[in-house]
Every structure is written in structure tokens, then in C-alpha cells.
C-alpha positions in Angstrom: -10.4 29.1 23.2 -8.0 26.3 22.9 -8.2 24.7 19.2 -9.8 21.6 19.4 -6.8 20.2 17.2 -5.0 20.3 20.3 -6.7 17.6 22.5 -5.2 14.3 23.2 -7.2 11.2 23.2 -8.5 10.2 26.8 -8.3 6.5 25.9 -5.6 6.1 23.1 -5.0 2.5 23.8 -8.5 1.6 24.1 -9.9 3.5 21.4 -7.1 1.8 18.9 -8.1 -2.0 19.6 -10.8 -3.7 18.0 -14.0 -3.1 19.4 -14.2 -6.7 20.8 -11.2 -6.7 22.3 -11.7 -3.1 23.9 -15.1 -4.6 25.2 -13.4 -7.9 26.6 -10.4 -5.5 28.0 -12.7 -3.3 30.0 -15.2 -6.3 31.3 -11.9 -7.9 32.6 -10.7 -5.2 34.4 -13.8 -4.2 36.0 -14.9 -7.6 36.9 -11.3 -8.1 38.5 -11.5 -5.0 40.6 -15.0 -6.0 41.8 -14.1 -9.3 42.7 -11.0 -7.8 44.7 -13.4 -5.6 46.5 -15.7 -8.4 47.4 -12.5 -10.1 48.8 -11.4 -7.4 50.6 -14.6 -6.7 52.4 -15.5 -10.5 53.2 -12.1 -11.0 54.7 -10.9 -7.4 56.1 -14.0 -5.6 56.7 -16.6 -8.3 58.1 -18.2 -5.8 60.4 -19.4 -3.5 57.2 -21.4 -6.4 56.0 -25.2 -6.3 56.2 -25.8 -9.4 58.3 -28.1 -8.4 60.9 -29.8 -5.4 58.9 -30.9 -6.9 55.5 -34.1 -4.7 55.3 -32.3 -1.6 55.9 -29.7 -3.0 53.3 -32.2 -3.6 50.7 -33.6 -0.2 51.2 -30.4 1.7 50.6 -29.4 -0.8 47.9 -32.6 0.3 45.9 -31.7 4.1 46.5 -28.4 3.8 45.7 -29.2 1.6 42.2 -31.7 3.9 41.3 -29.4 7.0 41.6 -26.4 5.2 40.0 -28.7 4.0 37.2 -30.3 7.5 36.5 -26.3 9.0 36.5 -25.1 6.5 34.0 -28.7 7.0 31.5 -28.4 10.5 31.6 -24.8 10.6 30.9 -24.9 8.0 28.2 -27.8 9.6 26.2 -26.0 13.1 26.5 -23.2 11.4 24.7 -25.2 9.9 22.3 -26.8 12.8 21.5 -23.6 14.9 21.3 -22.2 12.2 19.0 -25.2 12.2 16.5 -25.3 16.0 16.6 -21.8 16.0 15.2 -22.5 13.4 12.6 -25.4 15.9 11.6 -23.1 19.1 11.5 -21.0 17.2 9.1 -23.9 16.4 6.7 -24.9 19.7 6.9 -21.5 21.1 6.0 -21.1 18.9 3.0 -24.8 20.0 2.1 -23.6 23.5 2.4 -20.4 23.0 0.2 -22.3 21.5 -2.1 -24.7 24.4 -2.2 -22.0 26.7 -2.8 -20.9 24.7 -5.7 -24.0 24.8 -7.2 -24.7 28.5 -6.8 -21.4 29.1 -8.8 -23.5 28.0 -11.6 -24.9 31.4 -12.1 -21.6 33.4 -12.1 -19.6 33.9 -15.2 -18.0 31.1 -16.9 -14.3 32.3 -16.0 -15.3 33.1 -12.8 -17.1 29.9 -12.2 -14.6 27.6 -13.3 -11.9 29.0 -11.5 -13.9 29.3 -8.1 -15.1 25.8 -8.4 -11.8 24.6 -8.8 -10.5 26.4 -6.0 -13.5 24.9 -4.1 -12.6 21.4 -5.1 -9.0 22.1 -4.0 -10.3 22.9 -0.3 -12.5 19.6 -0.2 -9.5 17.7 -1.4 -7.4 19.3 1.4 -10.2 18.6 4.1 -10.2 15.1 3.1 -6.8 14.1 2.6 -5.1 16.3 5.1 -7.5 18.1 7.9 -9.6 15.0 8.7 -6.7 12.6 9.2 -5.2 15.6 11.4 -8.6 15.8 13.3 -8.9 12.5 14.1 -5.3 12.3 15.5 -5.7 15.5 17.6 -3.0 17.2 15.6 -3.5 20.9 15.0 -5.4 22.1 12.2 -3.2 21.9 8.8 -2.5 25.5 7.5 -3.0 24.3 4.0 -6.7 23.3 4.2 -7.0 26.8 6.2 -5.6 28.9 3.5 -7.6 26.9 0.8 -10.7 28.2 2.4 -9.3 31.5 2.6 -8.1 31.6 -1.0 -11.6 30.8 -2.0 -13.5 33.1 0.0 -11.1 36.1 -0.8 -11.8 35.2 -4.6 -15.5 35.2 -4.3 -15.3 38.2 -2.3 -13.2 39.9 -5.2 -15.7 39.5 -7.8 -17.4 42.6 -8.9 -21.2 42.3 -10.1 -22.0 43.9 -13.3 -25.8 43.6 -12.7 -28.6 43.4 -9.9 -28.8 39.7 -10.7 -25.2 39.2 -10.4 -25.1 41.3 -7.0 -28.1 39.0 -5.7 -26.0 36.0 -6.4 -23.0 37.6 -4.5 -25.1 38.0 -2.0 -26.4 34.5 -1.7 -22.6 33.3 -1.9 -21.7 35.2 1.0 -24.7 33.8 3.1 -23.6 30.5 2.1 -20.2 31.1 3.1 -21.1 32.5 6.4 -23.4 29.3 7.0 -20.6 27.0 5.9 -18.3 28.7 8.2 -20.5 28.1 11.2 -20.8 24.8 10.3 -17.0 24.0 10.1 -16.5 25.9 13.3 -19.3 23.3 15.0 -17.3 20.3 13.5 -14.1 21.1 14.8 -15.3 21.9 18.3 -17.2 18.8 18.3 -13.8 16.8 17.8 -12.9 17.6 21.5 -14.1 14.9 24.0 -17.6 15.3 25.4 -16.7 14.0 28.8 -14.2 15.9 30.5 -11.8 14.4 33.2 -14.0 15.5 36.1 -16.8 14.2 34.7 -15.0 10.7 34.0 -13.6 11.0 37.9 -17.4 11.3 39.0 -18.6 8.3 37.0 -15.6 6.2 38.2 -16.3 7.0 41.7 -19.9 6.5 41.4 -19.4 3.0 40.0 -16.8 2.2 42.7 -19.6 3.1 45.5 -22.0 1.4 43.8 -20.0 -2.1 43.7 -18.6 -1.6 46.9 -22.3 -1.0 48.3 -23.3 -4.5 46.5 -20.1 -6.4 48.3 -21.5 -5.4 51.7 -24.4 -7.7 51.0 -23.0 -11.4 51.9 -24.1 -14.6 50.6 -23.8 -18.2 51.8 -21.9 -19.3 48.9 -18.7 -17.2 47.7 -19.1 -18.8 44.3 -22.3 -17.2 43.7 -21.4 -14.0 45.6 -18.6 -13.6 43.0 -20.7 -14.7 40.0 -23.2 -12.1 41.0 -20.4 -9.3 41.3 -19.0 -10.2 38.0 -22.4 -9.8 36.3 -22.7 -6.8 37.8 -19.2 -5.0 37.3 -19.7 -6.3 33.8 -22.9 -4.8 32.9 -21.5 -1.3 34.3 -18.4 -1.8 31.9 -20.5 -2.5 29.0 -22.2 1.4 29.6 -18.5 2.8 30.1 -17.6 1.1 26.5 -20.3 2.9 25.1 -19.1 6.3 26.8 -15.5 5.4 25.9 -16.3 4.6 22.1 -18.8 7.6 21.7 -17.3 10.3 23.6 -15.0 11.4 21.1 -17.1 11.6 17.9 -14.0 11.6 15.5 -11.8 8.6 17.2 -12.2 4.6 17.3 -14.3 2.4 15.4 -17.4 4.5 16.1 -15.6 7.4 14.6 -17.7 10.0 12.1 -16.0 9.5 9.0 -15.1 11.9 5.8 -17.4 10.3 3.6 -20.2 13.0 2.9 -17.1 15.4 1.4 -15.8 11.9 -0.7 -19.0 11.5 -2.1 -19.2 15.2 -3.0 -15.9 14.8 -4.8 -16.9 12.0 -6.7 -20.6 12.6 -7.7 -21.2 16.3 -7.6 -17.8 18.0 -8.2 -16.5 15.9 -11.2 
């Protein structure tokens, strides 16, 4: 499987902007596109408008609105849950490191101090190098991976001399296994939760929905444009949420390394 550090941001320009600018830009693009579609339908394709079939148009309009709303709601909830799961994974990962740090208390002083020093080195590497690399879509830093490997090797090499130390070593290996799984989940969650195919489907569905809305003519062009702008702006707000939350570690809604920073500052002194 491709490393999650190899992905490229799907919307680099939008994500790097201020959230309000991103929202305004998306609303403007959606609105201008919808108004252009409306003018084309009114000027070029008047025969497609529901002039004499308003009852049938209302029936189909309700059906298409329900289907489109269901699709947006389903995708939005899925993206939000994925983002929340990634945040929970980060919190559990920090807790797992804290458990490893506390379990080292039962080791002999020389082993404990050296292992804790190696653990601190790894957490610092994670915060200072791995996290920025992950948020920018770069490759996984070798130094961070090697720091974790060095810590694990040091713990594995420890030879218990009593049943108590043997139990502590088994517990430590279990904690390491749990932590590696959480770390892998966090790295995998750095990938966008919506792929290109899903984005194409969402955009195509939005175009069809707006186009169908343009087929209902009104006597006043001003009112027609106003309603189309309001409709397209509402759709852009949903797309804004999808853009900002589909990549858990990018943008203003990005998950930060705060749990690991607190771990270094308050628990690993």
C-alpha cells in the first residue's frame, strides 16, 4: 500500500486560504456557475423549461431534491465521522505513549532512565518533524521511524531477572504493539477521506440538481437569479465542509499535535 505521506493535497489553494476567504471564494464560484447555467437555459434552451408542465416539474423536482440531499447528507456525515475518528486516534496514541512511559517506572533505574530518554527523543521527533511532514504531504521522516525502532529494540533487549520483570516486559511489548497499531491508523488517516471519483460524482450531482432548478422559469429574471444564487450558495457551504474536513491534518480544521506536546510538557519532564 502506498505510504500516506505520498498523497498530495486535493485543494492546496483553498486549504491555505483563510477559512472565510475559502468560503467566500467557493460561494462565488458556485453562484456564478449557477447563474451562467440559468442564463444559458433561458436564452439558448427555452424549450426545455417546464412552462406547461409545472405539476410534473414539481414532482420531479421534489424527487431530485430528496435524492441529492440524501447524497450530500450521507457523504458529509461520513467525512465528519472519519475526521472525528482520526482525532480520537491521535488522542489514544498519545495516551499509549504515556502508558509506556509510566510502565517503565517498574524497570531497573538504569534501564528506565535510558528508555525514557529514548521515548522523549521519539516524541520530540514526532512533534518537530513527523507532524509537519505529514501535514504537508511529505515522506515519512527516517529519523522518527529510526527513533521508534531504537526504543523498541532497547526494550526487547532487556533480559528479565525475575517473574515480576518478566510480567513488566510482556506488558511493555503489549503496549508497544497497541501503539504501533494506533500510529499506523493515524498515518493512514492522513489520506483524503474522499477520492477523486467521489468528488466527480458530487460535482456532477450538484450540476444536475442546479440545472434542473434552472428549468423552472419565473416571470422575473431578478427573482430567478436571486433564488439560484441562494441555492448554489447553500450547496457551496456543504462543499466547504467537505473540503475542510476531508483531509484531517490540513487546513484550519486540521488535527494538531497538541496531545503529544502536552505529553512532553507535563508528563515527560
